[in-house]
N, C-alpha and C positions, 0 to 999 in steps of 0.2 A: 266784707273788705278785710279790714286788719283788727280783729277784735282779741280779746283777751289782755293777761298781764303785759305781753310784749307787742302791745297794739302800736308802739311807737317805732319800734325799731325799724320795721321797713322805711319809715321815712328819714330817719337818721341814716341807715346804710344808704339810700338813694341820693342824699345829699353829699355823703362822703365818697362815694363813688364819682359822683357827677365834678367833685373838685379833683379828684385823681384822675380822671380822664381828662380833664380841661389842663392839666399839668403835663401830662403824658403826653397830648396833642399841641403843648404851647402855645395856650391861647394868650394874649397878651392880658396883662393884668386890670386893664380898665373895662374888659370886657367879661372877666371872670364872674362878677355877680350872675349877668344875664346867661352865660353858658351853663352856671351850674343850675339857675331856673328851668332853661330847656331842658337839660339831661335829668333833673329831677321829674319835670313832669312828664319826659318819654320813659322813665323807669316806672312810675306810679299809674301811667295812665291804663294798661292793659288791666291792671287790677281792680279799676272802677266800672269794668264794662259786665254785662250779663254773663255768668259762668255758663249760660247754655251756646254761646257763641263760640265758635271754632276759635281754635288757638292763631291760625292762620289770618281768619278773618280779624281777630283783635289786633293782632302785629300789623296789619293793613292800615287799620283804621288809626292806631297809635302812631306809626310812621307816618300817614298823610297829615295827623294833627301837630305831629312835631316837626317836620319838614316845612308847614305853611306856618308855623310859630317861627322857626329859626329864619324863615324869609322875610316875615314880618320886623322882627327884631333887627335883621340886618338891613331893611330899609329904614328903621328910625336910628340906627347908630352908623349908618354908611360903613360898615365893615361887611366883610366878605361874608355871605352865608355859610360857608365852611366853618367858620369860627364856632358858629353854634350848631350847626348840623352834624358834624362828625361824633362831638362827644355826646350828643343827644342820641344819635339811632345807632351807637355802639350798644347799647343797652339791650337792643331788640334783636342782637345777632342771636342766633341759636345754638349757640356753643353747648350747652348742656346736653341737647337732645343729639348733637351730634356725637358728642363722647358717649352718651347713654347707648345710642343706636350702635355703635362700634364695639363697645363693651357687650352688649348682647349678643353681637353677630360673633365675637370671639368666643362666647360660650355657648354658641350653637343654639340660641333661643331667637329662632328665625322669625316667629310673629313679632314678637317684641322689636326685633331688630329693624323689620320692615315697618311696623307701625311708627317708630319713632323716627326712623329716617325719612318717611313719608312726611310726617309733621315738620320736620326740618325743612325739607324742600319748600311746603308750602308757607312756612314762617318766611324764608328766604326770599321768596316769589312776592309775600305780604311786603315786606321790607321794601322790594325794588320798586314795585309798582306804587306803594303809598309815595315813595319820595319822588319818583316819576310825574305823579298825578299832582303833586304838592306844585312842584315847578311848573306845572303849567297853570294849575289855579291863581298863584301866587309867583307871578315871574319876576325875576330879577330886576333892578331898577335899570340896568343897561338896556333892557329890551324893549322898556316901556317908550 
């Protein structure tokens, strides 16, 4: 996981990032601690999965767990699930993979560009399918 002298830094950065995304998405103050908890969980979840798993599968499992957690928190607080879901799932968006893929394409490194582009597509599909499956497994209170 996170070892060495900087072992605590990813945890601090995850919390700071979750706070920042909660502010950007205008989460009500009363839901801020739970939103930060869901966002931190989403950010750190892939790091605790086996390294042998493909990044797309890790992202799928993380999105599924994050969306299910967001729906459960939503039920207990009677708040919309989006208050917890959007700031949580935003950490799983493959922005770095897309940037590095385009950068490699501009440098005419075709194999790297294709490899990173395919990884970005699988991560995007993993996030989409994870959120959709969580909506089916843990339906909102209105559909019950």
